[in-house]
N, C-alpha and C positions, 0 to 999 in steps of 0.2 A: 476637498481632497477628491481624488479619482475614485469613482465607484467601481468595485470589482464584480464583474458578472461571472460568477464561478461556473455557471452552466455553459456560457459562451467559451470560457477558457478550456473546458473539457470537451466542447463540441457536442453537447447533449441537450435534449429538450428539458424544459422545467419539470415535466412529469416523469422523468426517467426513474426507473426503479433502481434498487441498490446494486443489482448485478450489472446494469448498464453503466452506472457510475464507476463501479470497480473496473469494468472492462475498458472504459475510456481512460481511466487513470493509468492502467497498466500500459496502454499504448503510448500515452504521453510520457510516462516515466522512462520507458525503454528508449523512446525516440530522442529525448532531450537530456538524458543523464550526461553530465559533463565528462564522464569517463569514456563515453562512446560517441558523442555527438560533436560534429565540427561546426554546427550552426552558430552564427555570431551571437545569437541571443539565447543559447542553450541553457545557461545557468539561470537566467531570469525566467524562462519558460518552465524549467524544471521546478523552480521555487513556486511559481504560480500554480502549477498542477498540484504540488504537495499541499499548498494552502487551500485550494478548492476542494481537494479530496478530504482534508482534515475537517472541513465544515460539512460537506454534503453526505459523508458516510455516517454522520452522527444525527440521529433523528431530532433531538432537541435543538442542536445548533442549526440544522437545516430549516426547521420551522421558524426559528428566530430570524434567520437570514431571509427566508421567503417573505416574511412580513416586511422587512426593511427593503427588500428588492421592489416590492410594489410601491413603497413610499418614494423610492429613488428613481422610479421608472421614467420620470419626466426628462431626465438628463443625466450626464455623466458626473457632474459636480455633486458631491455628496456631503451632507452634514447630518449627523444623527438627529432624530426627532427630539423636540424639547422634552427634558426629563429623562432621556435615555440613560440608563445606568448599566454599563457592561459588567458582566459577572465573570470572575475567574474561579474555576472549580479546583484550583490547585492550592496546596498549602504553602507555608513560607520557610520550609527547611532548606530549600535550595533556590538559587537564582539561576535563570536561564541565560546561557550565552547565545541561544538560538533566536531570541526575540528579534534581532536585526534582520533575520531571514523572512519574517512575516511583515506584510505591508502595513502602512499606517491605517488603511481601511480596516484590516483584520483587528488591529489593536483597539481601534475606536469602537468596534462592534462587540468584540469578545473579551476585551480587557487584557490582551497579551496572552500568550500561550502558557507561560510559566511565570507570570508576573510576581505572584506571591507577595504582594505588598512592597516589593523592592523596585519601585518605579522612579522616574526622574524627579517626581515631586518631593520624595523623601530621601533621595540618594545623598544630597549634599548635607542635610542635617544628620543623617546616619554616620557619614564620615567625619563630620565635625565632632560628634560625640566620640567616635572611635579614636580620634587623635588624643583624647584625654586619658586613655587607658590602653592596656595591652589587650589585643584581640586577634585571635587566629582568623585568617582570611576565610571568607564564606566559600563553601563548595559550590560548584557550578555544574549544570547539566546541559547536554546538547544531544541532538540526534545525528546519527550517521547512516544515511540510506545506502544500502549495498544490494547487489544482485544476488540471487540464489546461487549462481555459479561461483561467487566469491567465497562461499562457505566451504567449498570442497577442498581447498588447499590454503595454506597460510599466505596471506597477501598483505601488502602495505598500501593504505589509502590516505590521500591528503584530506585533512579536515580544516576548513576555514570557519572561524567564528569571530564574533564581535563581543568584546568585553571592555566595559568602562571607556568607551570611545576609541578603542584600539582594535584594529583588525589583526588576528593571529592565524597562523597556519602551522599545523603539526602533521607529521606522518604517524598514522595509527596502524599498529599491527593487528590484523584481523585473525583471531584464533580459528583453527580448523573446526568446523562443526558448530560455529556460533549460531545462536538461535534468536528469534525475534524477542526484543526487550532486554537482551543480555546487556549488562553494564560493564564497561571497561574503565578501570580507574587509572587516571594519570596523576600521580602524586605531585603536588606543588604547582599545578597548572591552573588553579582557580584564582580567586581574587586575592590580592595582596593582603598580608596581615598588617596589623598596626602595632607600634611599639616593639619592633624587632621580633614579633611573633611570626610563625611560619605561614606561608600561603595556604589557601584552601586547595582542594583537589578538583580536578575536572573529571566528571563521569560522562563517558560517551555511551549513549544508549543505541544499540543496533536496531535499525528499522529495515526490514526486508522488503524490497520493492517487489510488488506482485508480478509474477511472470505471466506472459500472455497465454501460455499453455498449461502450466502446472499450478495446482493448488497444494497447500501444505497441510498435512495432518501429523503433528508432532515431528518425527523424523522421516515420515513417509511422504511421497509425492503422489498426486492424483492427476491423471490426464484423461480427458474425455476423447473417445475414439469414435468418430462418426462412421457408420457402416451403411451401405446400400442394403435394401431388404434381401437381395439375392446373395450378398456376401454373408449375411447373418445366417441365411438358410443353408447355403452350400458349404460354408467355411472358406477361409482365404488366408493368405499370408500378406502382411503389410509391413512397410518400413516405419518403425516407430522412433521418434526423437526422444532422447533423454537429455539430462543436463550436460553430460560430458561426451556423448557419442550418439550413434543410432544403432538400432538392433532390428532383427527380423522377429515379428510377433505372429504366432499362429493363432488364428481365430477359429475355434472348432465349429463344425456344422451345428445347426439348430441353436445358435447362440441367441440369448435374449437381451433386450434392451435393459440396461441397468446392471448387467452381469459384470463382475470385476475379475480381471485376470491379473495375477501377481507376478511381477518381475523382480526377482530377488536382487538386492544389492545395488539398485539404481536410484535409491532415495538420497536423503541428506546424510551427512556424516554423523556418527555417534561415537561414543568412547570406545566401542568395541567393533566398529566397522561402518557400514552404511545401512540406512533403512531401505525399504522396498518402494518400488514404483507400482501403482495400481492403475491398470487400464480399464476405464469404465466404458462399456459399450453403449452406443446410442444409435438406434436405427433411424435413418433419415430417409424420408420419402422425397423423390425428385419434385421440385417446385412446378416444373412444366412437363407435360407429357404429350406425345403425338397420339393421333387416333389409333395407330398401330399398337403403341404401348398400352393404351387404355384397353384395347381388345385382348391383349395378353393378360392384363390384370383381371379382366372379366372372366376369361377362360379359366384362370387359376381359381377364382372365386367359385365358379360353377362346379369345378371338378374336385375341389378340396373339401373334405368333410371335417371342418374344423370350426369350433365355436370358442373364441377367446374369452367369452363371458359365461361359460358353462357354470361356474361356481355361483353365479347370481340366481340360478334356477330356484333355489329354496326361498328366495326373497321376492320373487315376482309372481 
């Protein structure tokens, strides 16, 4: 089978830290989400990015994958090492309709995402037994990735999933203010029942695609605002993006790096309104500087009676 190089898929080095992994996934997810991309391979690239992030964001899965990556480094054809036993951390209360969206390579390494003992090897025997008695259809779970913007108003999204060898597509209503991990139940859309018993249900679990600019804290949003040193010192007005519009933000004089400015009502939806947006200030020094600029910095250093580490004096 084809070896999946998850680092190459996300365009990051093998020693990338968690923040770099998250940032790369954010860009890929926004670029190739089928709702917004016209790329001919958008769906495939979006699924590859999801699969790569699923592994590399998890410390244990990443370590497991890194070991196999060295084993497979000689070529793209991949067969798990002799004696390799993939482990599935999930229980058997539900079957996943989303298994088909993960590659053969992923399943061979990690045993399927929600396999739960309901794989092809025991599927036929399970149904042979089911035909001999009445049994309600098994419930099914799948993920639905959506943008943060999709949570601000009620929207309808297509969901395609694979179940018992059949491809299905449904329109899913996304509730206003839906949060990460929220499950939407669709009655009777799971596996078929046996002996005239009802079908199982489909549970659609919401997965929020990370935004390139905003982090999420409950119903609040966090955005990092880079500032030049003189902007922080003198104060300034900047145009700040939000999920739904843009606003003018006043940065007060003598602002400090790490300082948070609250913008009310520009967060995610709640039952009583919207959360807040917090602008976290980050002072950024220019990467390059002319000799004239350096002299200005030196003059400032010479004239300013300021010790940023004065509180250390008792320990030195």
